[in-house]
C-alpha positions in Angstrom: 40.0 58.6 99.2 42.9 57.0 100.6 42.1 53.3 100.8 42.2 53.0 104.2 40.0 55.5 105.1 37.5 53.6 103.1 38.3 50.1 105.4 38.0 52.6 108.5 34.5 54.0 107.5 33.3 50.4 106.1 29.6 50.0 108.0 27.4 47.0 106.6 24.3 48.1 108.3 22.8 49.6 105.1 23.1 46.5 103.0 21.6 44.2 105.7 18.5 46.7 106.1 17.5 45.6 102.4 17.4 41.8 103.8 20.2 40.3 102.0 23.6 39.2 103.7 27.1 40.8 102.8 28.0 37.9 100.6 24.6 37.2 98.3 25.1 41.1 97.7 28.4 40.5 96.2 27.1 37.5 94.2 24.4 39.1 92.7 26.6 42.5 91.8 28.8 40.3 89.6 26.3 37.3 88.2 25.4 40.0 85.3 29.5 40.2 84.4 28.9 37.2 81.7 26.7 39.3 79.9 27.4 41.5 77.0 26.9 44.6 79.5 28.3 43.2 82.3 31.0 45.2 82.4 28.9 48.4 83.0 26.7 46.8 85.7 29.9 45.1 87.7 31.0 49.3 87.5 27.5 50.3 88.5 27.6 47.5 91.5 30.7 48.7 92.7 29.5 52.3 93.0 26.6 51.3 94.7 28.8 49.1 96.9 31.3 51.9 97.5 28.3 53.7 98.5 27.0 51.4 100.8 30.3 51.0 102.8 30.4 55.2 103.3 26.8 55.0 105.4 24.6 54.9 102.1 21.6 52.9 101.3 21.8 51.4 98.3 18.4 52.1 96.2 16.1 49.0 96.5 15.1 49.3 93.2 18.8 48.5 91.7 18.7 45.5 93.8 15.3 44.5 91.9 16.8 45.3 88.5 19.6 43.3 89.3 17.6 40.7 90.0 14.8 40.9 87.2 17.9 40.9 84.6 19.3 37.3 86.0 15.6 36.3 85.4 15.8 37.3 82.1 19.0 35.4 81.5 17.5 32.1 82.9 14.4 32.7 81.0 16.3 33.2 77.6 18.5 29.6 78.9 15.1 28.0 79.3 13.6 29.1 76.3 16.1 28.1 74.0 16.5 24.5 75.5 12.5 24.4 75.0 13.0 25.7 71.3 15.6 22.9 70.8 13.4 20.1 72.3 10.0 21.0 70.2 12.4 21.3 67.0 13.5 17.6 67.7 10.3 16.5 68.2 9.2 18.1 65.1 12.2 16.5 63.2 11.1 13.1 64.7 7.7 13.3 63.1 9.3 14.6 60.0 11.3 11.4 59.9 8.6 8.9 60.3 6.8 10.9 57.5 10.1 11.0 54.8 10.3 7.0 56.0 6.6 6.5 54.2 8.0 8.5 52.0 10.6 6.6 51.1 8.9 3.2 51.1 6.4 4.2 48.7 9.3 5.1 45.9 10.9 2.3 46.6 7.8 0.2 45.8 7.5 1.9 42.6 10.8 0.6 41.5 14.3 2.6 41.4 15.8 4.3 38.2 18.5 2.9 36.8 21.1 5.5 38.0 19.7 5.4 41.2 20.1 1.7 41.4 23.8 2.4 39.8 24.7 4.5 43.1 22.8 2.6 45.1 25.3 -0.5 44.3 28.3 1.9 44.9 27.3 2.9 48.2 26.4 -0.6 49.4 29.7 -2.3 47.8 32.0 0.7 49.5 30.5 0.5 52.8 30.5 -3.2 53.2 34.5 -3.2 52.0 37.7 -2.1 53.6 37.6 1.3 52.3 34.5 2.2 54.4 36.2 0.5 57.3 39.3 2.6 56.7 37.6 5.6 56.2 39.2 7.1 59.7 42.5 6.3 58.7 42.7 8.0 55.6 44.4 11.7 55.1 42.4 14.5 55.6 41.4 16.0 52.5 39.4 19.6 52.6 36.8 19.1 49.7 35.9 21.5 46.8 32.5 22.8 48.8 34.7 23.4 52.2 37.1 25.2 50.4 34.5 27.3 48.2 32.6 28.5 51.5 36.0 28.8 53.6 36.6 32.5 52.4 39.5 34.7 54.3 38.7 36.2 57.9 36.9 38.8 57.5 34.8 37.9 54.9 32.0 35.5 54.6 30.3 33.0 51.7 26.7 32.5 51.5 24.7 29.6 50.5 21.2 30.2 49.0 18.4 27.8 49.7 16.0 27.7 47.2 12.4 27.0 48.4 9.1 26.6 46.5 6.9 27.0 49.5 8.2 29.5 52.6 7.5 29.3 55.7 6.9 32.9 56.5 4.6 33.3 53.4 5.8 36.0 52.2 5.8 35.8 48.5 2.9 33.8 46.7 5.1 32.7 44.0 8.9 31.8 43.4 10.1 32.2 40.1 11.6 28.7 38.7 15.2 27.5 39.2 16.0 28.5 35.7 15.4 32.1 36.4 16.9 32.2 40.3 20.2 29.7 39.3 21.7 32.7 37.4 20.7 35.1 39.8 22.2 33.3 42.8 25.5 32.7 40.9 25.8 36.3 39.3 25.5 37.7 42.6 28.1 35.9 44.6 26.5 32.8 46.4 29.0 30.5 46.5 26.3 27.5 46.9 22.8 26.7 45.9 20.6 24.4 48.3 17.4 22.7 47.1 15.0 21.9 49.8 13.8 18.5 47.9 11.5 17.9 50.5 7.9 18.7 48.8 6.2 19.0 52.5 8.6 21.5 53.6 10.2 23.0 50.8 7.7 22.3 48.1 10.7 21.2 45.9 11.4 17.7 44.2 14.6 16.2 43.0 13.9 17.4 39.8 14.5 20.8 40.9 17.8 19.7 42.4 18.4 18.2 38.9 17.4 21.7 37.4 19.7 23.9 39.0 22.8 21.6 38.7 22.0 21.7 34.6 21.7 25.3 34.7 25.0 25.6 37.0 26.6 23.1 34.6 26.3 25.8 31.5 27.8 28.4 33.8 31.8 29.3 33.4 32.2 29.4 37.1 29.0 27.3 38.7 27.6 27.5 41.9 27.7 24.2 43.9 24.3 22.4 44.3 23.3 20.9 47.7 20.4 18.7 48.6 18.7 19.7 51.5 16.4 17.2 51.8 15.8 15.7 55.5 18.3 12.6 54.3 17.6 9.8 56.6 18.7 6.9 54.0 21.4 5.9 51.6 18.6 5.6 48.7 18.6 9.6 49.2 22.2 9.7 48.9 21.9 7.4 46.1 19.2 9.9 44.4 21.2 12.8 44.8 24.4 11.4 43.2 21.8 10.5 40.6 20.9 14.1 39.9 25.1 15.1 39.4 24.7 17.4 42.8 28.0 18.2 44.6 26.7 17.7 48.7 24.1 17.1 50.6 22.7 17.9 54.5 22.5 15.2 57.4 20.7 16.1 60.2 22.8 14.8 63.0 20.3 14.9 65.8 18.1 12.9 64.0 20.9 10.2 62.6 23.2 10.0 65.6 21.8 6.9 67.5 23.2 3.4 66.1 25.7 5.5 63.9 23.7 5.9 61.4 25.1 9.4 60.6 28.6 7.5 60.5 27.2 5.0 57.8 25.5 8.0 55.7 28.5 9.9 55.6 30.4 7.1 54.5 27.6 6.6 52.1 27.8 10.2 50.8 32.0 9.5 50.6 31.4 6.6 48.0 29.6 8.5 45.9 31.7 11.5 45.9 29.3 14.1 47.7 30.3 16.2 50.5 28.3 16.3 53.9 26.9 19.1 55.5 25.9 18.5 59.1 23.2 20.5 60.3 23.5 20.7 64.2 22.1 22.7 67.0 23.9 22.1 70.5 27.5 22.1 71.2 27.5 18.7 72.1 25.9 18.0 68.1 28.7 19.8 67.0 31.3 18.0 68.6 29.7 14.7 68.0 29.5 15.5 64.4 33.3 16.1 64.2 34.2 13.2 65.9 32.0 11.3 63.1 34.1 12.8 60.7 32.1 15.9 59.3 33.9 19.0 58.3 31.1 21.3 57.5 28.6 22.3 60.0 25.6 24.1 59.9 24.4 25.4 63.1 20.4 25.8 62.8 17.5 26.0 65.1 19.5 28.8 67.2 18.5 31.9 67.5 21.2 35.0 68.1 24.7 35.1 66.8 26.0 34.6 70.6 23.6 31.4 70.7 24.9 30.3 67.4 28.4 30.9 68.2 28.4 29.1 71.6 27.4 26.1 69.8 30.8 25.8 67.7 33.1 27.8 69.8 34.8 25.2 71.6 35.0 22.8 69.4 37.8 19.8 69.6 39.1 19.3 66.2 41.8 16.4 65.1 45.1 17.3 64.4 45.5 17.9 60.6 41.7 18.8 60.2 39.7 21.9 59.1 36.2 22.4 59.8 34.0 25.0 58.1 31.3 26.4 60.2 27.9 27.8 58.8 25.2 29.9 60.8 21.7 29.4 59.4 19.9 32.9 59.5 16.4 32.5 60.5 13.9 34.9 58.7 11.9 37.8 60.7 8.6 37.9 60.9 8.4 41.7 59.7 9.6 43.6 56.4 13.0 44.7 57.6 16.7 43.8 56.5 17.6 42.6 60.0 18.6 39.2 58.3 21.9 41.1 56.8 23.0 42.3 60.2 23.0 39.3 61.7 25.3 38.0 58.5 27.9 40.8 59.5 27.9 39.9 62.6 27.7 36.3 62.2 31.2 37.1 59.9 32.7 39.0 62.6 32.1 36.1 65.0 34.2 34.3 63.2 31.4 32.3 61.2 33.2 30.8 57.8 29.7 31.0 55.7 25.5 31.9 56.6 22.9 29.9 54.9 19.9 32.2 54.2 16.1 30.8 53.0 13.2 33.2 53.5 14.8 36.0 53.8 15.9 36.1 50.3 12.4 36.3 49.0 10.8 38.9 51.3 11.3 41.5 48.9 9.4 39.5 46.1 10.3 41.1 43.0 11.2 44.5 44.7 14.3 45.4 42.5 16.1 46.8 45.2 15.2 44.0 47.6 15.8 40.5 45.6 17.3 37.4 46.5 20.4 38.8 44.6 20.6 42.3 46.1 20.8 40.4 49.6 23.3 38.1 48.6 25.6 41.0 48.0 24.5 43.0 50.9 25.5 39.7 53.0 29.4 39.6 51.2 29.7 43.3 51.7 32.5 44.4 53.9 29.9 46.5 56.2 29.5 46.4 59.9 26.3 47.4 62.3 28.7 49.9 63.7 29.3 51.7 60.5 26.6 51.1 58.3 22.1 49.8 57.8 21.3 47.4 55.1 18.7 50.0 54.4 21.0 52.7 54.4 20.6 54.9 51.2 22.2 58.0 51.4 25.7 56.8 51.1 27.1 58.0 53.9 30.1 55.9 55.1 32.0 53.4 53.7 29.1 50.3 54.8 26.4 52.5 53.1 28.0 53.2 50.0 28.8 49.6 49.2 25.4 48.2 49.7 23.9 51.1 47.7 26.5 50.4 44.9 25.8 46.8 44.8 22.1 47.3 44.6 22.5 49.5 41.7 25.2 47.4 40.2 
């Protein structure tokens, strides 16, 4: 139909009969365009608008569906904000408990190697080296290099815990058993949650992984993922000969504690991985000097990507982005699909913990198989992580990985 005829036949009465004004109707039609299926909604909305212009009444159910969609988006945003706030509150309580543990540890006397590292940190941070650190040339550390592969691939950080939040298995093998499994199946790094309350591990477990990896021809990097809030923990990490540690930016951003601990880690040759949950935290960590960001406590690939999507990175600097995969409360392998989607979205690496142990000792779903599958060149478009038929490239690769 000629466009001029449509204009001549334009009648807005059917829209007004719905109890909404024309401008409000237009705003409602296009409000969903930010969602993943927004284009479909816009197309449907445009069709109904044309019908309304020709004298047909827009179904009230359609308007209600659009309003319901808006409410769902708002609820998702509010839920995300609530989750972030709740995690911060839990972190504050955990930080207080950690401070008490550190006081008790210090009162018992420091080992010589820990005291030596602590002295190095104090000397470094009080000298011109610490003050001039921001003016130094950007250097990409070996861990960051290992985590940052070519586009279209993804690296994996496998976290070791003796205590799982999900409670999938009653017992996890010792470091001497799992360490070579992580390495042989392609993990770029092993993280050890050296917090007895949260992960059930100690700094002895960090040392055990370092010792086992040091005997390998191509060892994995070892990361201490304890809740680091003090230079004493940095010194202990260095005394274990680990390669890196994690720093929770949200708990350390006040009074420049985060920046001080970055310097402390630099003083003893450790790389730092900043844990962030919001775009503001991510930018703040980068501005403070962090070059490896781990997005934690955020659900969904889109939510994770939103944290790092608009980073402003200093000239000459490179930032590695890592997405922490949250274990689902089921026996499926949705975490593998999420790793593929994070890769396709542009993340350099994924951090996986509880999901590694969901299958227990199942030979088809052991930690090594999960790591291998996350690194596979598959996608949710062509393959399922549980595929066994061998149909399609992704399914064949996954099956082959499990049989190797």
